[in-house]
Backbone as numpy.savetxt, mean C-alpha at the origin, in Angstrom:
# Nx Ny Nz CAx CAy CAz Cx Cy Cz
-1.44 -19.76 30.30 -2.11 -19.26 29.09 -1.14 -18.39 28.29
-1.01 -18.65 27.00 -0.07 -17.91 26.17 -0.51 -16.46 26.00
0.48 -15.58 25.99 0.21 -14.16 25.76 0.43 -13.78 24.30
0.71 -14.76 23.47 1.01 -14.50 22.06 -0.16 -13.84 21.35
0.18 -12.92 20.48 -0.84 -12.24 19.68 -0.15 -11.70 18.43
-0.81 -11.83 17.30 -0.25 -11.34 16.04 -1.07 -10.16 15.54
-0.37 -9.06 15.26 -1.02 -7.85 14.79 -0.59 -7.55 13.35
-1.55 -7.13 12.55 -1.24 -6.53 11.26 -1.62 -5.07 11.36
-0.64 -4.17 11.20 -0.88 -2.76 11.50 -0.58 -1.90 10.29
-1.59 -1.22 9.78 -1.40 -0.30 8.66 -0.89 1.04 9.16
0.13 1.58 8.49 0.73 2.84 8.93 0.52 3.97 7.91
-0.37 3.75 6.93 -0.60 4.78 5.95 0.51 4.82 4.91
0.61 5.93 4.21 1.53 5.96 3.06 2.71 6.93 3.19
2.81 7.64 4.30 3.96 8.54 4.38 3.96 9.50 5.55
2.80 9.98 5.93 2.69 10.99 6.98 2.47 10.31 8.33
3.42 10.39 9.27 3.27 9.74 10.58 2.03 10.22 11.35
1.56 11.42 11.06 0.39 11.93 11.77 -0.91 11.26 11.32
-0.84 10.47 10.24 -2.02 9.78 9.76 -2.18 8.39 10.36
-1.25 7.98 11.22 -1.37 6.69 11.91 -2.47 6.80 12.96
-3.29 5.76 13.07 -4.42 5.80 14.00 -3.96 5.65 15.46
-4.80 6.13 16.36 -4.53 5.98 17.79 -4.50 4.52 18.18
-5.34 3.72 17.55 -5.38 2.28 17.84 -4.05 1.63 17.47
-3.47 2.05 16.35 -2.17 1.51 15.94 -1.09 1.91 16.93
-1.08 3.16 17.35 -0.08 3.64 18.30 -0.18 2.89 19.62
-1.39 2.60 20.06 -1.59 1.83 21.28 -1.03 0.43 21.12
-1.25 -0.18 19.96 -0.73 -1.53 19.71 0.80 -1.54 19.69
1.41 -0.49 19.15 2.87 -0.43 19.09 3.49 -0.62 20.47
2.84 -0.08 21.48 3.38 -0.13 22.84 3.32 -1.53 23.44
2.56 -2.42 22.80 2.42 -3.78 23.29 3.40 -4.75 22.64
4.03 -4.36 21.57 4.78 -5.30 20.76 6.14 -5.68 21.35
6.41 -6.98 21.28 7.74 -7.49 21.62 8.61 -7.56 20.37
7.96 -7.82 19.23 8.68 -7.95 17.96 7.94 -7.15 16.89
8.68 -6.36 16.13 8.11 -5.59 15.03 8.65 -6.18 13.73
7.74 -6.69 12.90 8.12 -7.30 11.62 8.02 -6.24 10.53
9.11 -6.11 9.77 9.21 -5.05 8.77 9.50 -5.67 7.40
8.51 -5.68 6.51 8.73 -6.26 5.17 9.58 -5.35 4.30
10.40 -5.96 3.45 11.18 -5.21 2.47 11.26 -6.02 1.18
11.29 -5.30 0.05 11.30 -5.97 -1.25 12.66 -6.62 -1.54
13.73 -6.02 -1.02 15.07 -6.55 -1.20 15.78 -6.54 0.13
16.63 -7.52 0.35 17.37 -7.62 1.59 18.23 -6.38 1.82
18.15 -5.85 3.02 18.92 -4.66 3.42 18.47 -3.39 2.71
17.30 -3.43 2.05 16.79 -2.25 1.36 16.21 -1.24 2.34
15.75 -1.73 3.49 15.11 -0.86 4.46 13.60 -0.91 4.35
12.93 -0.33 5.33 11.47 -0.42 5.40 10.84 0.97 5.46
10.02 1.28 4.48 9.29 2.54 4.49 8.31 2.58 5.66
7.69 1.44 5.95 6.74 1.37 7.07 7.43 1.73 8.38
8.66 1.26 8.55 9.41 1.58 9.77 9.69 3.07 9.87
10.09 3.68 8.76 10.39 5.11 8.77 9.18 5.94 9.16
7.99 5.48 8.76 6.77 6.19 9.09 6.42 6.04 10.58
6.63 4.84 11.10 6.12 4.52 12.45 7.16 4.61 13.56
8.42 4.77 13.25 9.49 4.59 14.23 9.37 5.46 15.48
8.81 6.66 15.32 8.72 7.54 16.50 7.72 7.04 17.53
6.85 6.12 17.15 5.84 5.60 18.05 6.19 4.23 18.63
7.22 3.58 18.10 7.53 2.21 18.52 8.24 2.18 19.87
8.01 1.10 20.59 8.66 0.89 21.88 10.14 0.60 21.67
11.00 1.28 22.40 12.45 1.15 22.19 12.95 -0.25 22.40
12.32 -0.98 23.30 12.79 -2.33 23.63 12.32 -3.39 22.65
11.45 -3.02 21.73 10.92 -4.00 20.79 12.00 -4.45 19.81
12.03 -5.74 19.55 12.96 -6.29 18.57 12.43 -6.03 17.16
13.30 -5.61 16.25 12.89 -5.41 14.86 13.38 -6.58 14.02
12.51 -7.06 13.15 12.84 -8.20 12.31 12.46 -7.89 10.87
13.46 -7.76 10.02 13.22 -7.48 8.61 12.98 -8.80 7.87
11.92 -8.83 7.06 11.62 -10.02 6.28 11.52 -9.63 4.81
12.12 -10.44 3.97 12.21 -10.13 2.55 11.06 -10.75 1.78
10.39 -9.93 0.97 9.36 -10.40 0.05 9.77 -9.97 -1.37
10.70 -10.68 -1.99 11.20 -10.27 -3.30 10.15 -10.41 -4.39
10.23 -9.56 -5.40 9.30 -9.59 -6.52 9.81 -10.57 -7.57
9.52 -11.84 -7.35 9.99 -12.90 -8.22 8.92 -13.31 -9.22
9.34 -13.70 -10.41 8.39 -14.14 -11.42 7.80 -15.50 -11.09
8.59 -16.35 -10.47 8.14 -17.70 -10.14 7.19 -17.68 -8.95
5.98 -18.21 -9.16 4.99 -18.28 -8.08 5.49 -19.17 -6.96
6.10 -20.28 -7.31 6.59 -21.21 -6.29 7.71 -20.59 -5.47
8.58 -19.83 -6.10 9.66 -19.17 -5.37 9.12 -18.14 -4.39
8.07 -17.42 -4.82 7.44 -16.44 -3.92 6.83 -17.15 -2.72
6.18 -18.28 -2.97 5.56 -19.04 -1.88 6.61 -19.54 -0.88
7.77 -19.93 -1.39 8.83 -20.39 -0.50 9.29 -19.28 0.44
9.44 -18.08 -0.10 9.83 -16.94 0.74 8.76 -16.66 1.79
7.49 -16.70 1.37 6.40 -16.41 2.29 6.34 -17.43 3.42
6.51 -18.70 3.07 6.50 -19.76 4.08 7.66 -19.60 5.05
8.82 -19.27 4.53 9.99 -19.05 5.38 9.75 -17.89 6.35
9.17 -16.80 5.85 8.88 -15.65 6.71 7.85 -16.00 7.77
6.82 -16.75 7.37 5.78 -17.15 8.32 6.36 -18.04 9.42
7.27 -18.93 9.05 7.89 -19.81 10.05 8.70 -19.00 11.06
9.41 -17.97 10.59 10.20 -17.14 11.52 9.29 -16.39 12.48
8.18 -15.90 11.96 7.21 -15.18 12.81 6.57 -16.13 13.80
6.25 -17.34 13.36 5.62 -18.33 14.24 6.53 -18.71 15.40
7.84 -18.71 15.19 8.76 -19.03 16.28 8.57 -18.04 17.43
8.43 -16.77 17.11 8.23 -15.75 18.14 6.86 -15.90 18.79
5.84 -16.19 17.99 4.50 -16.35 18.53 4.41 -17.56 19.45
5.06 -18.65 19.09 5.05 -19.85 19.93 5.78 -19.63 21.23
6.67 -18.62 21.25 7.37 -18.26 22.48 6.55 -17.32 23.35
5.32 -17.05 22.93 4.42 -16.22 23.73 4.56 -14.73 23.50
5.23 -14.35 22.43 5.47 -12.92 22.19 4.32 -12.28 21.41
4.24 -10.97 21.55 3.29 -10.17 20.77 4.05 -9.60 19.57
3.59 -9.97 18.39 4.31 -9.66 17.16 3.45 -8.78 16.27
4.02 -7.69 15.79 3.28 -6.79 14.91 3.92 -6.71 13.54
3.13 -6.92 12.50 3.59 -6.83 11.12 3.14 -5.48 10.58
4.10 -4.60 10.28 3.79 -3.25 9.80 3.61 -3.26 8.29
2.58 -2.59 7.82 2.33 -2.53 6.39 2.13 -1.08 5.94
2.59 -0.81 4.71 2.28 0.46 4.07 0.78 0.46 3.75
0.15 1.62 3.89 -1.27 1.71 3.56 -2.11 0.88 4.50
-2.97 0.05 3.94 -3.90 -0.77 4.71 -3.48 -2.24 4.64
-3.53 -2.97 5.76 -3.07 -4.36 5.77 -3.86 -5.30 4.86
-5.09 -4.93 4.51 -5.91 -5.82 3.71 -6.04 -5.36 2.24
-5.20 -4.42 1.85 -5.24 -3.92 0.47 -3.87 -4.09 -0.18
-3.72 -5.14 -0.98 -2.47 -5.44 -1.67 -1.28 -5.45 -0.71
-1.44 -6.14 0.40 -0.40 -6.14 1.42 0.24 -7.51 1.56
1.55 -7.54 1.86 2.24 -8.81 2.11 1.79 -9.46 3.41
1.16 -8.71 4.27 0.66 -9.25 5.55 -0.26 -10.45 5.35
-1.12 -10.39 4.35 -2.09 -11.48 4.15 -1.40 -12.78 3.78
-0.19 -12.71 3.22 0.53 -13.93 2.88 1.06 -14.64 4.12
1.20 -13.90 5.22 1.55 -14.52 6.49 0.31 -15.16 7.11
-0.81 -14.46 7.05 -2.06 -14.99 7.60 -2.40 -16.36 7.01
-2.06 -16.57 5.75 -2.37 -17.83 5.09 -1.74 -19.03 5.80
-0.65 -18.80 6.52 0.08 -19.89 7.15 -0.22 -20.03 8.64
-1.06 -19.17 9.19 -1.44 -19.29 10.60 -2.63 -20.22 10.73
-2.67 -20.98 11.83 -3.71 -22.00 11.97 -4.97 -21.52 12.70
-4.97 -20.28 13.15 -6.16 -19.75 13.81 -6.14 -19.90 15.32
-5.16 -20.61 15.87 -5.09 -20.79 17.32 -4.54 -19.56 18.03
-3.65 -18.85 17.37 -3.07 -17.64 17.94 -3.97 -16.46 17.57
-4.37 -15.64 18.56 -5.24 -14.49 18.26 -4.58 -13.53 17.26
-5.39 -13.03 16.35 -4.92 -12.09 15.33 -5.76 -10.83 15.40
-5.10 -9.69 15.37 -5.81 -8.41 15.34 -5.26 -7.57 14.18
-6.13 -7.19 13.27 -5.72 -6.38 12.12 -6.23 -4.96 12.31
-5.31 -4.02 12.27 -5.63 -2.61 12.49 -5.51 -1.86 11.17
-6.60 -1.33 10.66 -6.57 -0.72 9.33 -5.70 0.52 9.27
-5.22 0.78 8.07 -4.45 2.00 7.80 -5.06 2.72 6.61
-4.61 3.92 6.37 -5.14 4.71 5.26 -4.39 4.35 3.98
-5.13 3.90 2.98 -4.52 3.51 1.71 -4.15 4.74 0.89
-3.34 4.53 -0.13 -2.83 5.65 -0.91 -3.94 6.46 -1.57
-4.96 5.77 -2.12 -6.01 6.51 -2.82 -6.92 7.27 -1.86
-7.12 6.73 -0.65 -7.89 7.47 0.35 -7.12 8.69 0.82
-5.83 8.53 1.03 -4.98 9.64 1.44 -4.98 10.73 0.36
-4.80 10.32 -0.89 -4.79 11.28 -2.00 -6.10 12.05 -2.08
-7.20 11.33 -1.98 -8.51 11.94 -2.11 -8.72 13.05 -1.08
-8.37 12.74 0.17 -8.56 13.73 1.23 -7.49 14.82 1.20
-6.26 14.42 0.93 -5.15 15.38 0.94 -5.37 16.49 -0.09
-5.98 16.13 -1.23 -6.16 17.09 -2.32 -7.62 17.48 -2.54
-8.47 17.16 -1.54 -9.89 17.54 -1.61 -10.53 17.10 -2.93
-10.29 15.84 -3.27 -10.73 15.27 -4.53 -11.69 14.11 -4.24
-12.99 14.28 -4.49 -13.93 13.20 -4.19 -13.64 11.95 -5.02
-13.59 10.80 -4.34 -13.42 9.55 -5.08 -14.69 9.19 -5.83
-15.82 9.31 -5.16 -17.11 9.00 -5.78 -18.16 9.98 -5.28
-19.12 10.26 -6.14 -20.22 11.16 -5.80 -21.53 10.54 -6.32
-22.60 10.73 -5.57 -23.91 10.28 -6.02 -23.94 8.81 -6.36
-24.29 8.49 -7.61 -24.42 7.10 -8.04 -23.18 6.61 -8.80
-22.09 7.34 -8.74 -20.88 6.95 -9.45 -20.32 5.63 -8.93
-19.60 4.94 -9.81 -18.94 3.69 -9.43 -17.44 3.90 -9.27
-16.80 2.99 -8.54 -15.36 3.07 -8.28 -14.75 1.69 -8.40
-13.61 1.61 -9.09 -12.85 0.37 -9.17 -11.42 0.64 -8.71
-10.82 -0.37 -8.07 -9.42 -0.30 -7.69 -8.69 -1.40 -8.45
-7.71 -1.02 -9.26 -7.03 -1.95 -10.15 -5.53 -2.00 -9.82
-5.03 -3.20 -9.65 -3.59 -3.40 -9.54 -3.05 -3.62 -10.95
-2.35 -2.63 -11.46 -1.91 -2.67 -12.86 -0.82 -3.72 -13.04
-0.98 -4.55 -14.07 0.05 -5.52 -14.42 0.07 -5.72 -15.93
0.95 -6.58 -16.41 1.13 -6.73 -17.85 -0.10 -7.32 -18.54
-0.98 -7.96 -17.77 -2.18 -8.58 -18.36 -3.43 -7.71 -18.25
-3.33 -6.57 -17.59 -4.49 -5.72 -17.39 -5.00 -5.16 -18.73
-6.30 -5.32 -18.95 -6.94 -4.73 -20.12 -7.36 -3.31 -19.73
-6.46 -2.37 -19.93 -6.65 -1.01 -19.44 -7.91 -0.38 -20.02
-8.13 -0.52 -21.31 -9.29 0.11 -21.94 -10.59 -0.48 -21.39
-10.62 -1.79 -21.20 -11.81 -2.42 -20.61 -12.08 -1.88 -19.21
-11.04 -1.77 -18.40 -11.20 -1.28 -17.03 -11.71 0.16 -17.03
-11.17 0.97 -17.91 -11.61 2.37 -17.98 -13.07 2.46 -18.39
-13.48 1.63 -19.34 -14.85 1.69 -19.84 -15.88 1.12 -18.87
-15.42 0.43 -17.83 -16.36 -0.28 -16.97 -16.64 0.41 -15.63
-16.14 1.64 -15.44 -16.41 2.35 -14.18 -16.29 3.86 -14.41
-16.89 4.61 -13.48 -16.83 6.07 -13.57 -15.51 6.62 -13.03
-15.01 5.97 -12.00 -13.78 6.39 -11.36 -12.91 5.16 -11.16
-11.64 5.26 -11.49 -10.74 4.12 -11.37 -9.46 4.53 -10.65
-9.09 3.73 -9.65 -7.80 3.87 -9.00 -6.86 2.84 -9.60
-5.77 3.30 -10.16 -4.74 2.40 -10.68 -3.56 2.41 -9.72
-3.27 1.25 -9.15 -2.14 1.11 -8.25 -1.02 0.33 -8.95
0.19 0.45 -8.41 1.35 -0.24 -8.96 1.58 0.16 -10.43
1.54 1.44 -10.70 1.60 1.91 -12.09 3.02 2.04 -12.62
4.03 1.94 -11.76 5.39 2.22 -12.20 5.92 1.20 -13.20
5.43 -0.05 -13.12 5.96 -1.09 -13.99 5.24 -1.20 -15.33
4.07 -0.59 -15.45 3.31 -0.67 -16.70 2.72 0.69 -17.07
3.49 1.73 -16.77 3.00 3.09 -16.98 2.70 3.39 -18.44
3.57 2.96 -19.33 3.37 3.25 -20.76 2.06 2.65 -21.26
1.76 1.45 -20.80 0.52 0.78 -21.18 -0.69 1.55 -20.66
-0.61 2.02 -19.43 -1.70 2.78 -18.83 -1.92 4.09 -19.58
-0.84 4.79 -19.86 -0.95 6.07 -20.58 -1.58 5.87 -21.95
-1.20 4.81 -22.63 -1.78 4.53 -23.95 -3.27 4.30 -23.86
-3.72 3.59 -22.82 -5.14 3.34 -22.62 -5.92 4.60 -22.30
-5.32 5.47 -21.50 -5.95 6.74 -21.17 -6.09 7.62 -22.41
-5.06 7.61 -23.24 -5.11 8.40 -24.47 -6.16 7.84 -25.43
-6.21 6.53 -25.56 -7.16 5.90 -26.49 -8.61 6.14 -26.10
-8.86 6.32 -24.82 -10.24 6.55 -24.35 -10.54 8.03 -24.12
-9.59 8.89 -24.44 -9.81 10.33 -24.29 -9.80 10.80 -22.85
-8.99 10.14 -21.99 -9.01 10.48 -20.57 -7.69 10.99 -20.02
-6.78 11.39 -20.90 -5.48 11.86 -20.42 -5.59 13.09 -19.51
-6.62 13.89 -19.70 -6.76 15.12 -18.90 -7.64 14.91 -17.67
-8.08 13.67 -17.44 -8.99 13.40 -16.32 -8.32 12.67 -15.16
-7.01 12.88 -15.01 -6.27 12.10 -14.01 -5.44 12.97 -13.09
-5.17 12.41 -11.93 -4.13 12.92 -11.04 -3.27 11.73 -10.65
-1.97 11.90 -10.74 -1.04 10.84 -10.37 -0.10 11.38 -9.31
0.02 10.66 -8.21 0.85 11.12 -7.09 1.88 10.05 -6.75
3.11 10.48 -6.64 4.20 9.61 -6.21 4.62 9.99 -4.80
4.90 8.97 -3.97 5.39 9.19 -2.60 4.46 10.12 -1.82
3.19 9.83 -1.90 2.18 10.66 -1.24 2.46 10.81 0.25
2.44 12.06 0.72 2.64 12.34 2.13 4.09 12.40 2.58
5.01 12.12 1.68 6.43 12.17 2.03 7.04 13.48 1.53
8.27 13.76 1.96 8.95 14.98 1.52 9.19 14.96 0.02
9.26 13.78 -0.55 9.53 13.63 -1.99 8.25 13.54 -2.81
7.13 13.89 -2.23 5.84 13.81 -2.93 5.87 14.61 -4.23
5.32 13.99 -5.29 5.24 14.66 -6.60 3.85 14.45 -7.18
3.24 15.53 -7.67 1.90 15.48 -8.25 2.01 15.72 -9.75
1.33 14.89 -10.53 1.35 15.06 -11.98 -0.07 15.01 -12.56
-0.38 15.99 -13.40 -1.61 15.98 -14.18 -1.32 15.69 -15.65
-0.14 16.06 -16.09 0.27 15.87 -17.48 1.19 14.66 -17.56
0.71 13.58 -18.18 1.47 12.34 -18.25 2.29 12.22 -19.53
2.13 13.17 -20.43 2.69 13.01 -21.77 4.21 13.09 -21.80
4.82 13.75 -20.82 6.26 13.94 -20.86 7.00 13.05 -19.85
6.29 12.14 -19.23 6.89 11.28 -18.22 7.41 9.99 -18.84
8.51 9.48 -18.30 9.08 8.22 -18.74 8.80 7.15 -17.68
8.49 5.95 -18.14 8.17 4.87 -17.21 9.29 4.62 -16.21
10.53 4.72 -16.66 11.68 4.46 -15.79 11.80 5.48 -14.66
11.16 6.63 -14.82 11.26 7.69 -13.81 10.10 7.67 -12.81
9.16 6.73 -12.96 8.00 6.67 -12.07 8.38 5.90 -10.80
8.33 6.52 -9.62 8.67 5.81 -8.38 7.71 4.65 -8.11
8.18 3.69 -7.35 7.36 2.52 -7.03 6.06 2.92 -6.33
6.16 3.83 -5.37 4.97 4.24 -4.61 4.23 5.35 -5.38
3.54 4.94 -6.41 2.80 5.87 -7.26 1.39 5.33 -7.51
0.40 6.20 -7.35 -1.00 5.83 -7.56 -1.65 6.86 -8.47
-2.50 6.40 -9.37 -3.20 7.28 -10.29 -4.71 7.15 -10.09
-5.39 8.27 -10.04 -6.84 8.28 -9.96 -7.40 8.90 -11.24
-8.27 8.16 -11.88 -8.97 8.64 -13.07 -10.41 8.96 -12.71
-10.84 10.18 -12.99 -12.23 10.59 -12.84 -12.76 10.94 -14.23
-13.54 10.05 -14.79 -13.99 10.25 -16.16 -14.90 11.46 -16.30
-15.49 11.90 -15.20 -16.33 13.09 -15.24 -15.55 14.38 -15.24
-14.24 14.28 -15.13 -13.39 15.47 -15.16 -12.77 15.78 -13.81
-11.58 16.37 -13.86 -10.85 16.67 -12.63 -10.56 18.16 -12.47
-10.78 18.93 -13.52 -10.40 20.35 -13.50 -11.06 21.13 -12.38
-12.31 20.82 -12.09 -13.02 21.61 -11.07 -12.42 21.43 -9.68
-11.63 20.37 -9.48 -11.04 20.11 -8.16 -9.62 20.62 -8.06
-9.03 21.02 -9.16 -7.64 21.48 -9.13 -7.48 22.77 -8.32
-8.56 23.48 -8.10 -8.48 24.76 -7.36 -7.99 24.54 -5.93
-8.12 23.31 -5.42 -7.70 23.02 -4.06 -6.26 22.52 -3.98
-5.65 22.30 -5.13 -4.33 21.67 -5.16 -3.28 22.70 -5.53
-2.40 22.98 -4.62 -1.36 23.99 -4.85 -0.11 23.35 -5.44
């Protein structure tokens, strides 16, 4: 009977102490640790967060998920990565794919799952996403009472004003590439003062911004999330130093 098992493990967004006990237990079982990176030899943020908990004998395998415009080119990379992972699984190994935040929230992990046939057991271990971490870290309620919440992956086609008008609270992720568009939408709807934006949450380089007017898009780090609370954010700033 094969001992192969595929794990998707969320490691949160920066603070190693936020990794779950279940994830740490799984780390001790892994023969191979898969580490996604946007560019070859760029390194893995997920690895830096989790490395103190990983088994020393585990093999590390970096897999590239480049941000290509061509859908077909992206699919080719994903298929190639899935094939490499399948080789280890077919050899009976326990393989863990580490993800920033949560494995089921805008994660490259799901692109590997698409190529698995269901015969090999899969276990997905949730991690804390950036907006959940931000909310708790800064004592900022995401939703209260009957309020609504939307999570938006910002891109060039996003209708920012429509999204703002359709919910009480909005999480905007991936804001670094379309920050100017987002800021314009916030200004047009009168919400520039109702936001908190955090870059590199939980890391030594963490930066908090309430005033977006003086920021340049080119200076926004990739790992940046913005939370808009249309009901106002000032009352919660007392908890944020």
